[in-house]
C-alpha positions in Angstrom: 32.6 2.1 48.5 30.4 5.2 48.9 27.2 5.1 46.8 27.8 8.5 45.1 31.6 8.0 44.6 32.1 7.1 40.9 35.9 7.6 40.9 36.6 3.9 41.4 34.0 2.8 38.9 35.2 1.6 35.5 34.1 3.7 32.5 31.7 2.4 29.9 34.6 2.1 27.4 36.6 0.0 29.9 33.6 -2.3 30.5 33.0 -2.8 26.8 36.7 -3.4 26.2 36.7 -6.0 28.9 33.7 -7.7 27.5 35.3 -7.7 24.0 38.5 -9.2 25.4 36.7 -11.9 27.2 34.6 -12.8 24.1 37.7 -12.9 22.0 39.5 -15.1 24.5 36.5 -17.4 24.7 36.3 -17.5 20.9 39.9 -18.6 20.6 39.4 -21.2 23.4 36.1 -22.5 21.7 38.0 -23.6 18.6 40.2 -26.4 20.0 43.2 -27.5 18.1 43.7 -31.2 17.5 46.7 -31.1 19.9 44.4 -29.7 22.7 41.8 -32.3 22.1 44.1 -35.3 22.0 44.1 -37.7 25.0 46.8 -37.4 27.6 48.6 -40.5 26.4 48.9 -39.1 22.9 50.0 -35.7 24.1 52.8 -37.2 26.1 54.3 -39.0 23.1 57.2 -37.6 21.3 56.6 -35.2 18.4 57.6 -37.8 15.8 55.0 -40.2 17.1 52.3 -37.5 16.9 53.1 -36.8 13.3 52.9 -40.5 12.3 49.9 -41.5 14.3 46.5 -39.8 14.2 44.7 -39.2 17.5 41.8 -41.7 17.8 39.3 -39.2 19.2 39.5 -36.7 16.4 36.7 -36.9 13.8 37.5 -35.3 10.5 34.5 -34.5 8.3 36.0 -34.5 4.9 33.3 -36.4 3.0 29.6 -35.4 3.0 27.4 -37.6 5.1 24.6 -39.5 3.4 21.2 -38.0 4.2 18.3 -40.4 4.5 15.6 -39.8 2.0 12.4 -38.3 3.4 9.6 -40.8 3.7 6.6 -40.3 1.5 4.4 -41.7 4.2 2.1 -39.0 5.7 2.0 -38.4 9.5 -1.8 -38.2 9.6 -4.5 -40.0 7.7 -6.3 -38.4 4.8 -9.5 -38.2 6.9 -7.7 -36.4 9.8 -6.2 -34.0 7.4 -9.5 -33.2 5.7 -11.2 -32.8 9.1 -8.5 -30.4 10.2 -8.8 -28.4 7.0 -12.6 -28.1 7.4 -12.2 -26.9 11.0 -9.6 -24.3 10.1 -11.6 -23.1 7.2 -14.7 -22.7 9.5 -12.6 -20.8 12.0 -11.2 -18.5 9.3 -14.7 -17.8 8.0 -16.2 -17.1 11.4 -13.5 -14.6 12.2 -13.6 -12.8 8.9 -17.4 -12.8 8.4 -19.1 -9.4 8.9 -20.6 -8.9 12.3 -23.6 -6.8 13.4 -22.0 -3.5 12.5 -20.9 -4.6 9.1 -17.3 -5.1 10.2 -15.4 -8.4 10.7 -15.5 -9.9 14.1 -11.8 -9.1 14.5 -12.4 -5.4 13.9 -15.3 -5.5 16.4 -13.1 -7.3 18.9 -10.2 -4.8 18.5 -12.7 -1.9 18.8 -14.1 -3.3 21.9 -10.7 -3.8 23.5 -9.3 -0.4 22.5 -12.3 1.6 23.6 -11.5 1.6 27.4 -7.8 2.4 26.6 -8.7 5.2 24.3 -11.2 6.7 26.8 -8.5 6.6 29.5 -5.9 8.3 27.3 -8.4 11.0 26.1 -9.4 11.7 29.7 -5.8 12.1 30.7 -4.6 14.1 27.7 -7.4 15.8 25.9 -7.9 18.8 28.3 -4.2 19.7 28.0 -4.2 19.4 24.2 -7.3 21.6 23.9 -5.9 24.2 26.3 -2.7 24.4 24.3 -4.5 24.7 21.0 -6.9 27.4 22.3 -4.0 29.4 23.8 -2.1 29.1 20.5 -5.1 30.3 18.5 -5.7 33.2 21.0 -2.1 34.2 20.6 -2.3 34.1 16.8 -5.5 36.2 16.8 -4.1 38.8 19.2 -0.9 39.2 17.2 -2.8 39.9 14.0 
């Protein structure tokens, strides 16, 4: 096939229709019928035998299953939980306390990380923005 030749390529609609067809076929195949799941010995029995005997490998969930009650026993000791709470509270306080500039440490960190990105963007875009605004203002003044 030639790289630029698109005459043999399927259209987007054909591709989507094919995908939908495959998904619907897989969806139908994903829901097995009891007959499809029955073992070979059961499938080869006459129809009357199938009606009177249930296939042994089919599980019918007609009654709700009993759920074990959650244990009241904690996973960690009270001392470990208290120590964890204290550590997390100290971390939260250190992050939200005002820094040297009167801002929280998170704000200072964000400012520090954004400064080089902002400088790079301004260096790349500010001259063009200023030139466009100056030209627009000159055009407005000369028209009036």
